[in-house]
N, C-alpha and C positions, 0 to 999 in steps of 0.2 A: 048729274055728275058737274061736281064742287072740280075748279082747276089744279092742278097739282103745282104746290112750292116748288120751287127748286130757285138758284143763285146764276145757273151758266144758262147765259141767254141762246137759241136755239134758232137757225139760220136755214131753214130747206129748201133747197134751188131744186124747182121741180119739173123735170123735163113733161112739156105739153103734153103728152101720150099720156102719162099717169093720171094726171088733173082729171080726168074723165073715165078713168078705170073703174069700175063701183066695189073693187076689193080696194080700192086705196084707201092702206092705212094712213097717210096724211093729216087725211081729214079730221079724225078721230083725235092726232097727236096733235092738232091747230086750238080743237075746243079742249084740248085736258091739261097743256101747260099754259101755265100762264106768262111764260117767255117768248112765246112761237111767232117767229115770222117765214112766211112761207113765200116766196119769190116763184111765179111760173116763169121758164123760159129753156130755149136749151142752147143760142149763145148771147154774149151780155157783153154788151161795151167797156172796155179796158177801164173807163173811170169811174160808169155805173156799175160796173165789179167791184171795183176798190171801195167805191163807196158802202157798198154793201158788206161788206166783209170787215172792215173797221170802223171801230167804235172806241170813240176813246175813254181813255182808261182801260179796255179790255183787251186782252190776248186772245189771238182768234186760233183756232184748230181746226183742225180736218178729218172728219170720221171717215178714214176711208184705209182698208187694205194699204199694205204696203207692196208696190207693185214695180219689175224692173225696170219700165220705162219712169218713173219716179223718183224723187231723190231720198234721199235717204228717210229715214223715221227721223221723229224729234230728240233731240237731247236727250240721257236720261233724266231722269226727277220730273217729267212734263207728264209723264199719264200714270195712273195709279191712285195720285191722291189730288185732292184740290189744290189747285194754283195759287200762292196768296195774289197774285191780282187777278179779279174777274176775267171770266172766259166767256168768250162767243162762240158755238160749236157751230159748223156748217158739214151739214148734210145733204148728200147728192141723192137725189128721191127720182131713180132712174132705172131699168132693165142695167144688168155688166155691163153692156156692150156698150150702153148709150150712157150711160153714167163716166166710163174709160175714156169717151169720145170728149165728153162735158171738161171731164178732168186736165186733160192733153189739151185742147183748142183755147186753155185760160192759163197761162202763165199764171196768173195769181194765184190761183188754185193749184198750180202744183208746188209753188213755192211756199204753202202754208205746211206749220207742222202738222204731223199727222196724230190719230188717235185710233189704236186698230185695237178693237177689242180678238180678248185672249180667252177661247173656249166662250162663245158665246149659249146661253141653253138652248136647248130640245126648243123649236120653234109652234108655234099655237098656229099658223098659218098654211100650213099641208094639208090640211081637210079642206081648202080652198085654192091653190096653187100649189104648183109641182115644185121642187127643189133636188138640183142635182147632185149636192152636199149637204151632210147632216146639220154643217155650221149655218147655213145660211137660214137669213131672219127677218123677220121684216123691217123697212123703216122704221115702224114707233119701235118693237122689241130693240131694234141696233140703240136708240136714241136712248129708250130709259136704261139699257144697259152703262151706256156709257156716261150718264148724267150721276148712274150711280154712282160708278169706276170714279166720275170726278169728283163726287160730293161727301161720296159716304153713304154713313147711315142716315142723316140729315135729309136726306131726298130719298122718298117714300113711293114707288113706283109701283108696286102691286093692287093699289087701285084701279091705277091705270093697265097694266096686264090684266087684270078681271075683265076690265070693261070690252079691251078687246079680245079676250077668250068670247064673251056677249057678244061681237060684234062677229066673228069667226064660226060660231054655232050657226046663226040667225042666217050667214052668208050660204052658208052649207046647204042647210036645211031648204032653202027656197033655190035651189042647183038641182038642174035635170039629172036623174043617176048616169043618162047618155051623154050627157055635154061633157065634153076634157077640159083640164085643167091648163092655164096656162103656166108657162115655167114661173119660177119665182124672179122675182127683181133683186139689184145689189145692192147694197152699198154698206160703209164700213169694212172690217177685219170679215171677210169672204162670207158679206151677210147680204142677206138678198131680201125683197120682200114680199 
């Protein structure tokens, strides 16, 4: 598969437990996006996190739903279209509970302007991971939708979603019929992996 072209840099902060999951959609995301960095960890030193989040000449957005314990959403005009300044999109890859803990334990993440997905497309992930809500999608699906929102028609995510569909089908075919599915993970606006 050829890397998918995009302007927005993607930084995935991946919880260590997700790295070991066979159903990890971030592995495919990293291989498929031309500008995707994955950093595995749960807690980050303030200076190390700041250097990951900030890139000269780029504004940073956090792909995460608005939650009561977090600040207000980004100012009007920062979602839905590509900003004039190039962006760096930060994505948390963890279970919903762990991603919220990662967020709240790092004031630098809490302070970032948010990008929340509006009405995510149905997930392909249900074949291998259970979800409590219909708007919960994989990290890969959330990131593709966020890039499409930010970059508009110039971002072509269909080949990446097709590859993800084949990945899910392959994992589902290898699962034992008696095996129970794990709950899906969360990223973005009501988004789970």
